[in-house]
Structures are given as C-alpha cells and as structure tokens.
C-alpha positions as CSV (number, residue, x, y, z in Angstrom):
1,M,27.4,-28.9,16.8
2,K,28.7,-32.1,15.0
3,T,26.1,-34.4,13.6
4,A,26.3,-37.8,15.2
5,R,27.5,-40.5,12.8
6,K,25.2,-43.3,11.9
7,F,26.9,-46.7,11.9
8,P,27.7,-48.6,9.9
9,V,29.4,-46.0,7.7
10,T,29.6,-47.1,4.1
11,V,32.7,-46.0,2.1
12,K,32.1,-46.2,-1.7
13,S,34.5,-46.3,-4.7
14,G,32.7,-47.2,-7.9
15,S,30.8,-50.4,-7.2
16,I,32.9,-51.3,-4.2
17,R,31.5,-50.9,-0.7
18,V,33.5,-51.0,2.5
19,K,31.7,-50.6,5.9
20,I,32.9,-49.2,9.2
21,Y,31.3,-50.5,12.3
22,Q,31.4,-48.9,15.8
23,V,31.9,-51.6,18.4
24,P,31.4,-50.6,22.1
25,Q,33.8,-52.2,24.7
26,R,33.1,-53.2,28.3
27,D,35.3,-50.4,29.6
28,G,33.1,-47.9,27.8
29,S,35.6,-47.2,25.0
30,K,34.8,-47.9,21.3
31,I,36.7,-49.5,18.5
32,Y,36.0,-49.1,14.8
33,S,35.9,-52.2,12.6
34,I,36.4,-52.2,8.9
35,D,34.6,-54.9,7.0
36,W,35.0,-55.9,3.3
37,R,35.0,-59.0,1.1
38,L,37.9,-60.2,-1.1
39,A,37.9,-63.4,-3.2
40,G,34.7,-64.6,-1.6
41,K,36.1,-64.2,2.0
42,R,35.2,-61.6,4.6
43,H,38.0,-59.5,6.0
44,R,38.1,-57.2,9.0
45,K,40.4,-54.7,10.5
46,A,40.0,-52.8,13.9
47,F,41.2,-49.3,14.9
48,S,40.8,-47.4,18.1
49,D,40.5,-44.1,16.2
50,Y,37.7,-43.5,13.7
51,E,39.8,-41.2,11.4
52,R,42.5,-43.9,11.0
53,A,39.7,-46.4,10.3
54,R,38.2,-44.1,7.7
55,L,41.6,-43.5,5.9
56,E,42.1,-47.3,5.7
57,A,38.6,-47.9,4.5
58,D,39.1,-45.3,1.7
59,S,42.4,-47.0,0.7
60,I,40.9,-50.4,0.6
61,A,37.8,-49.3,-1.4
62,S,40.1,-47.5,-3.9
63,K,42.4,-50.5,-4.3
64,L,39.5,-52.9,-4.8
65,A,37.9,-50.6,-7.3
66,S,41.1,-50.4,-9.4
67,G,41.6,-54.1,-9.3
68,D,44.6,-53.9,-7.1
69,A,43.6,-56.6,-4.6
70,M,47.1,-57.9,-4.3
71,A,48.1,-55.0,-2.0
72,L,45.4,-56.0,0.4
73,Q,46.6,-59.6,0.6
74,L,50.2,-58.8,1.5
75,T,51.4,-58.0,4.9
76,G,54.4,-56.3,6.6
77,L,57.5,-55.6,4.4
78,D,56.0,-57.2,1.3
79,R,53.1,-54.9,1.4
80,A,55.4,-51.8,1.9
81,I,57.5,-52.9,-1.1
82,Y,54.5,-53.5,-3.3
83,V,52.9,-50.1,-2.4
84,R,56.2,-48.3,-3.1
85,A,56.5,-50.0,-6.5
86,K,53.0,-49.1,-7.4
87,Q,53.6,-45.5,-6.5
88,T,56.9,-45.4,-8.5
89,L,55.1,-46.7,-11.6
90,A,52.0,-44.6,-11.3
91,P,53.3,-41.5,-13.2
92,L,54.4,-43.7,-16.1
93,G,51.0,-44.5,-17.5
94,G,49.8,-47.6,-15.6
95,I,52.7,-50.0,-16.4
96,A,51.9,-53.2,-14.6
97,I,54.4,-54.3,-11.9
98,D,55.0,-57.7,-13.5
99,V,55.7,-56.1,-16.9
100,A,58.1,-53.6,-15.4
101,V,60.0,-56.4,-13.6
102,A,60.2,-58.5,-16.8
103,R,61.6,-55.6,-18.8
104,F,64.1,-54.7,-16.1
105,A,65.2,-58.4,-15.9
106,E,65.7,-58.5,-19.7
107,A,67.7,-55.3,-19.6
108,V,70.0,-56.7,-16.9
109,R,70.5,-59.9,-18.9
110,I,71.5,-57.8,-22.0
111,L,73.8,-55.5,-20.1
112,G,75.2,-58.0,-17.6
113,S,74.6,-55.7,-14.6
114,S,71.7,-53.9,-13.0
115,D,74.0,-51.0,-12.3
116,L,74.2,-50.3,-16.1
117,V,70.5,-50.1,-16.8
118,V,70.1,-46.4,-16.1
119,V,73.4,-45.6,-17.8
120,A,72.3,-47.4,-20.9
121,A,68.9,-45.7,-20.9
122,R,70.5,-42.3,-20.6
123,D,72.9,-43.0,-23.4
124,F,70.0,-44.3,-25.6
125,A,68.0,-41.2,-24.8
126,R,70.9,-38.9,-25.8
127,R,71.2,-40.6,-29.2
128,H,67.4,-41.0,-29.7
129,P,65.9,-37.8,-28.5
130,A,62.1,-37.9,-28.0
131,N,61.7,-34.6,-29.8
132,M,63.6,-35.6,-32.9
133,P,62.2,-33.6,-35.9
134,K,60.2,-35.5,-38.5
135,R,61.3,-35.3,-42.1
136,T,60.3,-37.1,-45.2
137,V,62.9,-38.6,-47.5
138,S,62.0,-36.0,-50.1
139,E,62.5,-33.2,-47.7
140,V,65.9,-34.5,-46.6
141,V,67.0,-35.0,-50.3
142,R,66.1,-31.3,-51.0
143,E,68.0,-30.1,-48.0
144,L,71.0,-32.2,-48.9
145,I,71.1,-30.8,-52.5
146,E,70.7,-27.2,-51.3
147,A,73.5,-27.7,-48.7
148,K,75.9,-29.1,-51.4
149,R,75.0,-26.2,-53.7
150,S,75.8,-23.8,-50.9
151,A,79.1,-25.6,-50.4
152,H,79.9,-25.0,-54.1
153,R,80.2,-28.6,-54.9
154,S,80.6,-29.4,-58.7
155,L,77.5,-29.1,-60.9
156,R,78.0,-32.7,-61.9
157,Y,78.0,-33.9,-58.3
158,V,74.8,-32.0,-57.5
159,Q,73.2,-33.3,-60.7
160,D,74.1,-36.8,-59.6
161,L,72.5,-36.2,-56.2
162,E,69.4,-34.9,-57.8
163,S,69.1,-38.0,-60.1
164,R,69.9,-40.7,-57.6
165,G,68.4,-38.9,-54.6
166,G,65.2,-38.1,-56.5
167,S,64.8,-41.8,-57.5
168,F,65.3,-42.8,-53.9
169,A,62.7,-40.2,-52.7
170,Q,60.2,-41.4,-55.3
171,A,60.5,-45.0,-54.0
172,F,60.4,-44.0,-50.3
173,Q,57.5,-41.6,-49.8
174,C,57.7,-41.8,-46.0
175,Q,59.5,-40.4,-43.0
176,I,63.3,-41.0,-43.3
177,Q,63.2,-42.7,-39.9
178,S,60.9,-45.4,-41.4
179,V,63.4,-46.6,-44.0
180,S,64.6,-50.1,-42.9
181,G,67.5,-52.1,-44.1
182,A,65.2,-54.8,-45.6
183,D,63.3,-52.1,-47.6
184,L,66.6,-50.7,-48.8
185,R,67.9,-54.0,-50.0
186,T,64.7,-54.7,-51.9
187,Y,65.0,-51.3,-53.5
188,L,68.6,-51.8,-54.6
189,D,68.1,-55.4,-55.8
190,G,65.0,-54.4,-57.7
191,K,66.9,-51.9,-59.9
192,K,69.2,-54.6,-61.4
193,M,72.1,-52.2,-61.6
194,A,75.7,-52.8,-62.9
195,P,78.3,-53.1,-60.1
196,R,79.6,-49.5,-60.5
197,T,76.0,-48.1,-60.7
198,Y,75.1,-50.1,-57.6
199,K,78.1,-48.7,-55.7
200,N,77.2,-45.2,-56.7
201,H,73.6,-45.6,-55.5
202,V,74.7,-47.0,-52.2
203,R,77.2,-44.1,-51.8
204,T,74.5,-41.5,-52.5
205,I,72.1,-43.1,-50.0
206,G,74.9,-43.3,-47.4
207,T,75.5,-39.6,-47.9
208,L,71.8,-38.9,-47.4
209,F,71.7,-40.8,-44.2
210,E,74.8,-39.2,-42.8
211,F,73.4,-35.8,-43.7
212,A,70.1,-36.6,-41.9
213,K,72.1,-37.7,-38.8
214,S,74.0,-34.5,-38.8
215,R,70.8,-32.5,-38.9
216,G,69.3,-34.5,-36.1
217,Y,66.6,-36.3,-38.2
218,L,68.1,-39.7,-37.5
219,P,69.6,-41.3,-34.4
220,K,73.4,-41.2,-34.3
221,D,73.6,-45.0,-34.5
222,F,71.1,-45.3,-37.4
223,D,72.6,-47.7,-39.9
224,S,70.1,-49.0,-42.6
225,L,73.2,-49.7,-44.8
226,D,74.2,-52.5,-42.4
227,G,74.2,-55.7,-44.3
228,I,74.3,-54.1,-47.8
229,E,77.1,-56.0,-49.6
230,L,79.0,-54.4,-52.4
231,P,80.3,-56.5,-55.3
232,D,83.9,-57.6,-55.0
233,D,84.9,-56.1,-58.4
234,L,83.2,-52.7,-58.6
235,D,85.4,-51.1,-61.2
236,G,86.1,-54.0,-63.5
237,E,89.1,-53.8,-65.8
238,I,91.0,-50.6,-66.0
239,E,90.3,-49.1,-69.4
240,I,93.0,-46.9,-71.0
241,Y,93.6,-45.1,-74.3
242,T,96.5,-45.9,-76.5
243,P,98.8,-43.0,-77.6
244,E,97.2,-43.2,-81.1
245,E,93.7,-42.8,-79.4
246,I,94.6,-39.8,-77.3
247,A,96.0,-38.1,-80.4
248,A,92.7,-38.8,-82.2
249,L,90.7,-37.4,-79.3
250,L,92.7,-34.2,-79.2
251,A,92.4,-33.9,-83.0
252,H,88.6,-34.2,-83.0
253,A,87.9,-32.2,-79.8
254,D,86.0,-29.0,-79.6
255,P,88.7,-26.3,-79.0
256,R,86.9,-25.4,-75.7
257,I,87.7,-28.8,-74.2
258,V,91.1,-29.4,-75.7
259,P,93.0,-28.0,-72.6
260,A,90.8,-30.2,-70.3
261,I,91.5,-33.4,-72.3
262,A,95.2,-32.6,-72.4
263,I,95.3,-32.0,-68.6
264,G,93.3,-35.1,-67.9
265,G,95.5,-37.3,-70.1
266,F,98.9,-35.8,-69.3
267,A,98.4,-34.6,-65.7
268,G,95.7,-37.0,-64.5
269,L,93.3,-34.6,-62.9
270,R,89.8,-35.9,-62.1
271,S,86.9,-34.7,-64.2
272,A,85.4,-32.8,-61.2
273,E,88.8,-31.1,-60.6
274,L,88.9,-30.1,-64.3
275,E,85.5,-28.5,-64.0
276,R,86.7,-26.4,-61.1
277,L,90.2,-25.6,-62.4
278,S,91.1,-21.9,-63.2
279,W,93.9,-20.7,-65.5
280,N,95.6,-18.8,-62.6
281,E,96.2,-22.3,-61.0
282,V,98.0,-23.5,-64.2
283,R,101.5,-22.2,-63.5
284,L,103.3,-22.7,-66.7
285,A,106.3,-20.7,-65.6
286,D,106.7,-23.2,-62.7
287,N,105.7,-26.3,-64.7
288,L,103.0,-27.0,-62.1
289,I,99.2,-27.2,-61.8
290,E,97.9,-26.3,-58.3
291,V,94.9,-28.4,-57.3
292,K,93.5,-26.4,-54.3
293,A,92.1,-28.2,-51.3
294,K,88.6,-26.9,-51.8
295,K,88.6,-28.1,-55.4
296,S,90.1,-31.5,-54.7
297,K,88.0,-34.6,-54.2
298,T,90.2,-35.5,-51.2
299,R,90.1,-31.9,-49.8
300,S,93.9,-31.8,-49.7
301,R,96.1,-29.4,-51.8
302,R,98.5,-30.9,-54.3
303,L,100.9,-29.8,-57.0
304,V,100.9,-31.7,-60.3
305,P,103.9,-31.5,-62.6
306,I,103.3,-30.2,-66.2
307,T,105.1,-32.5,-68.6
308,P,106.8,-31.0,-71.6
309,N,104.2,-32.1,-74.1
310,L,101.4,-30.8,-71.9
311,A,103.1,-27.5,-71.6
312,E,103.0,-27.2,-75.5
313,W,99.2,-27.9,-75.5
314,L,98.5,-25.4,-72.7
315,A,100.6,-22.7,-74.3
316,L,98.1,-22.6,-77.2
317,Y,95.1,-21.9,-74.9
318,V,96.4,-20.3,-71.7
319,R,94.6,-17.2,-70.3
320,P,95.5,-14.9,-67.5
321,S,92.4,-16.0,-65.5
322,G,89.0,-17.6,-65.7
323,P,87.9,-21.2,-65.8
324,V,89.9,-23.7,-68.0
325,L,86.6,-25.0,-69.2
326,H,85.5,-21.6,-70.7
327,D,81.8,-21.5,-71.7
328,V,81.4,-25.2,-71.0
329,T,79.8,-26.3,-67.8
330,G,78.0,-29.3,-66.3
331,S,76.6,-31.9,-68.6
332,R,77.7,-29.9,-71.7
333,F,81.3,-30.8,-71.0
334,Y,80.5,-34.5,-70.9
335,Q,78.4,-34.3,-74.0
336,L,81.3,-32.7,-75.9
337,L,83.7,-35.4,-74.6
338,E,81.4,-38.2,-75.9
339,K,81.0,-36.4,-79.3
340,C,84.7,-36.0,-79.5
341,A,85.2,-39.8,-79.0
342,A,82.4,-40.6,-81.5
343,D,84.0,-38.3,-84.1
344,A,87.3,-40.0,-83.6
345,N,85.5,-43.4,-84.1
346,L,86.2,-44.3,-80.4
347,T,84.1,-45.2,-77.4
348,W,84.4,-42.7,-74.5
349,K,85.9,-44.5,-71.5
350,R,84.8,-43.5,-68.1
351,N,87.8,-42.1,-66.2
352,G,89.9,-43.2,-69.2
353,L,92.1,-40.1,-69.3
354,R,93.0,-40.4,-65.6
355,H,93.5,-44.2,-65.8
356,S,95.7,-43.7,-68.9
357,F,97.8,-41.0,-67.3
358,A,98.4,-43.2,-64.2
359,T,99.3,-46.2,-66.2
360,Y,101.8,-44.5,-68.5
361,R,103.2,-42.2,-65.8
362,L,104.0,-45.1,-63.5
363,A,105.7,-46.9,-66.4
364,D,107.7,-43.8,-67.1
365,I,108.9,-42.7,-63.6
366,Q,108.7,-46.1,-61.8
367,N,107.8,-44.4,-58.5
368,V,104.6,-45.4,-56.9
369,N,104.8,-42.9,-54.0
370,A,105.6,-39.9,-56.3
371,L,102.7,-40.8,-58.5
372,A,100.3,-41.1,-55.5
373,L,101.2,-37.6,-54.5
374,E,100.6,-36.3,-58.0
375,M,97.2,-38.0,-58.3
376,G,95.9,-37.6,-54.7
377,N,95.6,-41.3,-54.2
378,S,97.2,-43.9,-51.8
379,P,100.3,-45.7,-52.9
380,Q,98.4,-49.0,-52.3
381,M,95.7,-48.0,-54.8
382,I,98.3,-46.9,-57.4
383,F,100.3,-50.1,-57.0
384,G,97.3,-52.4,-57.1
385,C,95.6,-50.8,-60.1
386,Y,98.3,-49.5,-62.5
387,R,101.4,-51.6,-62.0
388,E,102.7,-53.3,-65.1
389,L,99.8,-52.2,-67.3
390,S,102.1,-50.4,-69.7
391,K,105.7,-50.7,-70.8
392,P,108.2,-47.8,-70.7
393,E,108.3,-47.4,-74.5
394,Q,104.5,-47.0,-74.6
395,A,104.8,-44.4,-71.9
396,K,107.4,-42.4,-73.9
397,A,105.0,-42.5,-76.9
398,W,102.1,-41.2,-74.7
399,F,104.0,-38.3,-73.3
400,A,105.4,-37.4,-76.8
401,I,101.9,-36.5,-78.1
402,A,102.2,-32.8,-78.9
403,P,100.1,-30.3,-80.9
404,P,100.8,-29.9,-84.6
405,K,103.7,-27.7,-85.5
406,P,103.0,-24.5,-87.4
407,A,104.7,-25.8,-90.5
408,G,107.1,-28.4,-91.9
409,N,105.5,-31.3,-90.1
410,I,102.5,-32.9,-91.8
411,L,101.9,-35.7,-89.2
412,P,103.3,-34.5,-85.9
413,M,101.0,-36.6,-83.7
414,A,101.8,-39.8,-85.7
415,A,105.5,-39.0,-85.4
416,G,105.1,-38.6,-81.6
417,V,103.4,-42.0,-81.4
418,A,106.1,-43.7,-83.4
419,S,109.0,-42.2,-81.5
C-alpha cells in the first residue's frame, strides 16, 4: 500500500526550499500548488497532477540553487530559448550566456558574417590542434641539427646551426610555442651584430621555426619573425681580389687546398659546393665541372666551364675519384684559407673568390644570362652586383694566372698578370 503524502511537500536543493500544497476543490478534485519566493516576492504555480507539480518543483529548486533565477522570470518563447541556450552551453564548462553572446558577436564583427563563425573555428582548429606536442627550443634545435646531418648537409652548415641555434636555445629556455616576436626582437637587438651576422641569425631562427612547423610543434600560421626588419645593405661593398692577389694566394696555399682556391677563383663555385665536390665531377676532358643538384645550394644541377688557366691548375692535382678537398674537412679548410691569406700578407675576404670570378667573368664574356647559369644565380643579381666592377683587360689578366712552368720561366704568375 502507498503511504499517504503529507502536505505541504517540501522539495529541497541546497538551501532552497520549494513547497507543494494540495488544494481541495468544490467538485471534489484536487490541485497542487507550487510555492516559492524569488527576489522578495512570492510565486505560485498550479497543476492538476501531482507528478507534474513535483517535476516543476524540482526544476525550480535546482535553478534557484544554481543562481539561475532568470529562467524562472521568463515566460513563453523567451523561456524556451533561454533554456535551450543553457542546455547547449552546459557541456562547455559553465560559460555564462552573456559571455557566449558577447564572444559570438565579436566573431561576427571580425568575420563580417555569422555564417563564417563555424568555418573559421574549424580552420583555426585544423592549424592549431589541441594535442600539439610540447617541445622546448633546445629540443627542437637538437632535432633540426640531427635532421640536417641525416640529409648530408655540409659540415660548415651544421656547425653554423650548432653555433647560432645553441645561442638561441640558451637565451630561450622555454617551450618553442612561447617565443614571441617582441622577445625575439629584444634578443636580436641585444646582440649588437653587424648587418651580415644579423641576417644570418634571422635566417637560422627562421629555419628553426619552419622546421618546428613541419614537425607539428608550431601552428602553420606561426610567424614570430613578423616585424623583424633586415638592414637595407646586408652585404656591403663587393670585395674582390686583384690578379696579383690571387696569384699570391695560390703561391702561399697549402697544396691540399690549391685546387679549391683555383676552382673558387676561376669557376666561381661556392665554398659549401667546394667542400662537397668530388674529382669524378671535374670533367677535364669535357672542360666542365658538374655541380650536382644535391650538392648545390639552389638544389639544381649546373655545368660550369673550365677556363684554360683553370685546366692547367687542375691537371697538376686531378685524381680519378675522391673529394677535391682531400684530408681537409670542415673548419680546417677555412683555417688553411685564412693562413694562406696571412702568409701572402693579405686579408681573407669572405666570398672573395666567388665575387672575384663573377666580376672578371662578366667583364670577359659580357653575358649576364650565361654567367647566371654558370653561377646558379639570377640574372638580376648578377647584373646588380657585378656589372662594371672590372674592365676587360683586368679580366684577361685574371684568367691568365697559371701555375709556374717547369723551367724557363722564372716569374710565370707575374707575367700572366702583366699580359
């Protein structure tokens, strides 16, 4: 048997109390009246069925306990809309309706259409995944260096990454996602670097960020380099050697690096390309040097003519195979270059051999497009940097520098210069 209810029934939720009264009617029926107080006023609702009255009393008590009195003051359609909105926001961690509406309105103002809000959110989520791996700057630098080693990049390039990347990691001992543009500008400005060094630092940091994006450690649209301005004149004046100076360099060079100096000065290969060059790519019979795509800075294959004087130098050192820089790798190559210049009473000029070749070669052949193909550069760069830096007679002297003759010529290099 059911136990008879004792009215009024009190429905509790926290400190809130809502009462249900049973009210007999003249016709013998009963109604059930819900009674509660809101904002100092007494409110009532009547139902002909107790169970409906109980459900409503539970709802009212719960809303009052959670501070959601607004729903109780609305009526009709407004209340239905409010309740649906609350239900939609409920799984999102208690975001208030007014906050949700304000953020939605701001998104619409930014995008210009309410139809684009969800599209924009999905695109942002695609580029900024919530489960993005966390990596420190040091960890990413180590991964980048290992990746470049595995890709067989030049020792000099890897050493440069280790130096500049290590300095950057030391300054930013944090998650790579935390590096801001403002912090980066402060770091670069604080180092007081020369224009070229500044450019190289920015390039290394840019490489690091692009690598981090490729590994999924940074959003695809991450751009902390935005706003970093490079100096207008990064390279300064083009420094070249005179014919007399290249003759002195070759005369004082360690025999192990003579072929590299000759190829740099008379064929214009980059230092990194010289480090990777093998003798089987020096095709003396065809008067060509093949710079393979994987060994070229621009990752494109090119054929460089061997001038007659360069052929004479190479004939003295050519081997069937093996590296042109035999037994000389990495920093040792550059140490020997600087020692060679010092012994010749000269200052080693950064990229001086390549700049010299471009200058004298352009004066000699008078063809910007042909020289661009030989050097792996754009015609615009060749025209802008090397035009009219040398006269044809100086070019002829440059490409007349040949090794000493076995006999009967005491000063062959000086004679080449004077011709």
